[in-house]
C-alpha positions as CSV (number, residue, x, y, z in Angstrom):
1,M,-92.5,-116.7,-172.5
2,T,-90.2,-117.7,-175.4
3,G,-86.4,-117.7,-175.4
4,T,-83.3,-119.9,-175.0
5,K,-83.9,-122.1,-171.9
6,I,-80.9,-123.4,-169.9
7,L,-80.7,-125.9,-167.1
8,F,-77.8,-125.3,-164.8
9,L,-76.6,-128.2,-162.5
10,E,-74.4,-126.7,-159.8
11,D,-74.3,-127.3,-156.0
12,D,-72.3,-124.2,-155.0
13,K,-75.2,-121.8,-154.3
14,L,-73.1,-118.6,-154.6
15,Y,-71.6,-119.6,-157.9
16,Q,-74.9,-120.9,-159.2
17,E,-76.7,-117.7,-158.3
18,S,-74.0,-115.4,-159.8
19,I,-74.0,-117.3,-163.2
20,K,-77.8,-117.5,-163.2
21,D,-78.1,-113.7,-162.6
22,F,-75.6,-112.9,-165.3
23,L,-77.3,-115.1,-167.9
24,E,-80.8,-113.8,-167.0
25,E,-79.4,-110.3,-167.6
26,E,-78.5,-111.6,-171.1
27,K,-82.1,-112.6,-171.6
28,F,-81.7,-116.3,-171.2
29,I,-84.3,-118.3,-169.3
30,V,-82.3,-120.2,-166.5
31,E,-83.5,-123.0,-164.2
32,T,-81.1,-124.4,-161.6
33,C,-80.7,-127.7,-159.7
34,N,-78.4,-128.7,-156.9
35,N,-77.9,-132.4,-157.5
36,G,-78.1,-135.0,-160.2
37,Q,-81.4,-136.5,-159.2
38,E,-83.0,-133.0,-159.3
39,F,-81.5,-132.6,-162.8
40,L,-83.1,-135.8,-164.0
41,D,-86.5,-134.8,-162.5
42,K,-86.3,-131.4,-164.3
43,I,-85.6,-132.9,-167.8
44,F,-88.4,-135.5,-167.3
45,N,-90.8,-132.6,-166.9
46,N,-89.4,-129.9,-169.1
47,M,-87.5,-129.2,-172.4
48,Y,-84.2,-127.2,-172.5
49,D,-81.9,-125.8,-175.2
50,L,-78.7,-126.2,-173.2
51,Y,-77.4,-128.0,-170.1
52,I,-74.6,-126.5,-168.1
53,I,-73.2,-129.3,-165.9
54,D,-70.8,-129.3,-163.0
55,I,-69.1,-132.7,-162.5
56,N,-68.7,-132.8,-158.7
57,V,-72.4,-132.7,-157.5
58,P,-74.3,-134.8,-155.0
59,I,-76.4,-138.0,-155.5
60,I,-75.6,-138.5,-159.3
61,N,-72.4,-136.8,-160.5
62,G,-72.1,-134.9,-163.7
63,N,-70.2,-137.7,-165.5
64,E,-73.0,-140.2,-164.7
65,I,-75.5,-137.7,-165.9
66,M,-73.8,-137.2,-169.2
67,L,-73.5,-141.0,-169.8
68,M,-77.3,-141.3,-169.2
69,L,-78.0,-138.5,-171.6
70,K,-75.7,-140.2,-174.1
71,E,-77.5,-143.5,-173.8
72,Y,-80.8,-141.8,-174.2
73,N,-79.5,-139.9,-177.3
74,D,-80.5,-136.6,-175.8
75,P,-79.5,-134.0,-178.5
76,T,-79.5,-131.0,-176.1
77,M,-76.2,-129.2,-176.1
78,K,-74.1,-129.8,-173.0
79,L,-71.5,-127.5,-171.5
80,V,-69.3,-128.8,-168.7
81,L,-68.4,-126.0,-166.3
82,T,-66.3,-127.4,-163.5
83,S,-63.2,-126.9,-161.3
84,I,-62.3,-130.6,-161.3
85,P,-58.7,-130.8,-162.6
86,N,-57.8,-133.0,-165.6
87,S,-61.4,-133.7,-166.4
88,I,-61.6,-132.4,-169.9
89,S,-60.8,-135.7,-171.7
90,E,-63.3,-137.7,-169.7
91,S,-66.0,-135.0,-170.1
92,F,-65.8,-135.1,-173.9
93,K,-65.7,-138.9,-173.9
94,N,-68.9,-138.9,-171.8
95,G,-70.7,-136.7,-174.3
96,C,-70.2,-133.0,-173.6
97,D,-70.1,-130.5,-176.4
98,D,-67.9,-128.0,-174.8
99,Y,-65.9,-127.6,-171.6
100,L,-64.8,-124.7,-169.4
101,N,-63.1,-124.3,-166.1
102,K,-65.0,-122.2,-163.5
103,N,-62.1,-119.8,-163.5
104,A,-63.3,-118.6,-166.9
105,D,-64.8,-115.1,-166.9
106,V,-68.4,-114.6,-167.6
107,D,-67.8,-113.1,-171.0
108,E,-66.1,-116.3,-172.2
109,I,-69.0,-118.4,-170.7
110,L,-71.4,-116.3,-172.6
111,L,-69.5,-116.7,-175.9
112,R,-69.3,-120.5,-175.4
113,I,-73.0,-120.7,-174.7
114,K,-74.0,-118.6,-177.8
115,S,-71.6,-120.7,-179.9
116,L,-73.2,-124.0,-178.7
117,I,-76.7,-122.7,-179.4
118,K,-75.8,-121.6,-182.9
119,R,-74.1,-124.9,-183.5
120,A,-77.4,-126.7,-182.8
121,Y,-78.9,-124.8,-185.7
122,H,-75.8,-125.2,-188.0
123,S,-75.7,-121.4,-188.1
124,Y,-73.1,-118.7,-187.6
125,Q,-75.8,-116.0,-187.1
126,D,-78.3,-115.2,-184.4
127,V,-81.1,-114.8,-187.0
128,I,-82.0,-117.5,-189.6
129,K,-83.8,-116.8,-192.8
130,I,-86.8,-119.1,-193.2
131,K,-88.2,-117.4,-196.4
132,E,-87.3,-114.3,-198.2
133,D,-89.4,-112.1,-195.9
134,I,-89.5,-114.3,-192.8
135,N,-86.7,-114.6,-190.2
136,Y,-86.3,-116.6,-187.0
137,N,-84.3,-115.3,-184.0
138,L,-82.8,-118.5,-182.5
139,F,-82.1,-116.9,-179.1
140,N,-85.5,-115.3,-178.3
141,K,-87.3,-117.8,-180.5
142,K,-89.4,-115.2,-182.3
143,I,-90.5,-115.1,-185.9
144,Y,-90.4,-111.9,-187.9
145,K,-92.0,-111.0,-191.2
146,N,-90.6,-107.8,-192.6
147,K,-89.4,-107.0,-189.0
148,E,-92.9,-107.4,-187.5
149,N,-93.2,-110.2,-184.9
150,I,-95.5,-113.0,-185.9
151,E,-97.4,-114.4,-182.9
152,L,-97.7,-118.2,-182.7
153,E,-98.4,-120.8,-180.0
154,I,-95.3,-121.7,-178.1
155,R,-95.5,-125.4,-179.1
156,S,-95.9,-124.5,-182.8
157,I,-92.7,-122.4,-182.5
158,S,-91.1,-125.5,-180.9
159,V,-92.0,-127.6,-183.9
160,L,-90.6,-125.0,-186.3
161,D,-87.5,-124.6,-184.1
162,Y,-86.7,-128.4,-184.4
163,L,-87.4,-128.4,-188.1
164,I,-85.0,-125.6,-188.5
165,K,-82.3,-127.6,-186.8
166,K,-83.0,-130.5,-189.2
167,R,-83.7,-128.4,-192.3
168,G,-83.6,-130.3,-195.5
169,E,-84.3,-133.6,-193.7
170,Y,-87.6,-135.4,-193.1
171,V,-88.4,-135.7,-189.5
172,S,-90.9,-138.3,-188.2
173,T,-93.8,-137.4,-186.0
174,F,-92.3,-139.6,-183.3
175,E,-89.0,-137.7,-183.5
176,L,-90.9,-134.4,-183.3
177,E,-92.9,-135.5,-180.3
178,K,-89.7,-136.8,-178.5
179,N,-87.9,-133.5,-179.0
180,I,-90.5,-130.9,-178.4
181,Y,-92.5,-132.6,-175.5
182,P,-91.0,-133.6,-172.2
183,T,-90.8,-137.3,-171.3
184,N,-93.8,-137.1,-169.0
185,S,-96.0,-135.7,-171.8
186,K,-99.0,-137.7,-173.2
187,S,-98.7,-135.9,-176.6
188,K,-100.4,-137.5,-179.7
189,S,-99.5,-137.4,-183.4
190,N,-102.6,-135.5,-184.2
191,V,-101.3,-132.6,-182.0
192,I,-98.2,-132.5,-184.2
193,R,-100.4,-132.3,-187.3
194,Y,-102.2,-129.4,-185.8
195,H,-99.0,-127.5,-185.3
196,I,-97.8,-128.2,-188.8
197,W,-101.1,-126.9,-190.1
198,N,-100.7,-123.8,-187.9
199,L,-97.2,-123.1,-189.3
200,R,-98.3,-123.6,-192.9
201,N,-101.4,-121.4,-192.4
202,T,-99.3,-118.6,-190.8
203,L,-96.0,-118.8,-192.7
204,G,-97.0,-120.3,-196.1
205,K,-98.4,-123.6,-197.2
206,D,-95.3,-124.4,-199.3
207,L,-92.9,-124.0,-196.4
208,I,-93.1,-127.5,-194.9
209,E,-93.2,-130.6,-197.0
210,S,-94.8,-133.8,-195.8
211,K,-94.4,-137.4,-197.0
212,K,-96.7,-140.1,-195.8
213,N,-95.3,-142.6,-193.3
214,I,-92.0,-140.6,-193.3
215,G,-92.6,-137.2,-191.7
216,Y,-92.1,-133.5,-192.3
217,M,-89.3,-131.4,-193.8
218,L,-88.6,-127.7,-193.7
219,K,-87.6,-126.9,-197.3
220,P,-84.1,-125.6,-197.9
221,L,-83.9,-121.9,-198.6
222,I,-83.4,-121.2,-202.3
223,I,-81.5,-118.0,-202.8
């Protein structure tokens, strides 16, 4: 199943379930955790597009979590959603990308989430043009050629997804591995090469440039 994957750290079960249900109705894939240690365990084993983080949670609080993510250079977008007063300044200092009070209505939460996801792709649109006849929907993570869905392996889509975020820049094999495989993965560089081959074979051999000992680059779109 492809789509935008969110990890929600929140120990208030009623609030957690209400937000989770709302976001799932909006077609997001949502996983939840009740404390900071559970959050760390989840990100060790999985990859996410967005973290929603409450500050006042057990074991390891949200501020400590964000400082750990900052130290690790985790590029995943981070939305602080909390009822702690006067915490906005510290939250941004610790590395959050946006901040909301829990009193915010669900429509505003949705707008902020969509804005953060699009910011990760440097896009104002839900759909990104890869080539003249090929588009990528950054929310459902599907590729369309002339409006027909192109089927690809999930991990190949993850490689493309990351290259879109870094479009016009060379990305090393190591960076790709780090950002498309969870920490517990035993992925190898030859697996990345396979996914690059798969993307070129499906979308066009001229789409992705490679440079020995440097990495891969999704070519900028020439209009």
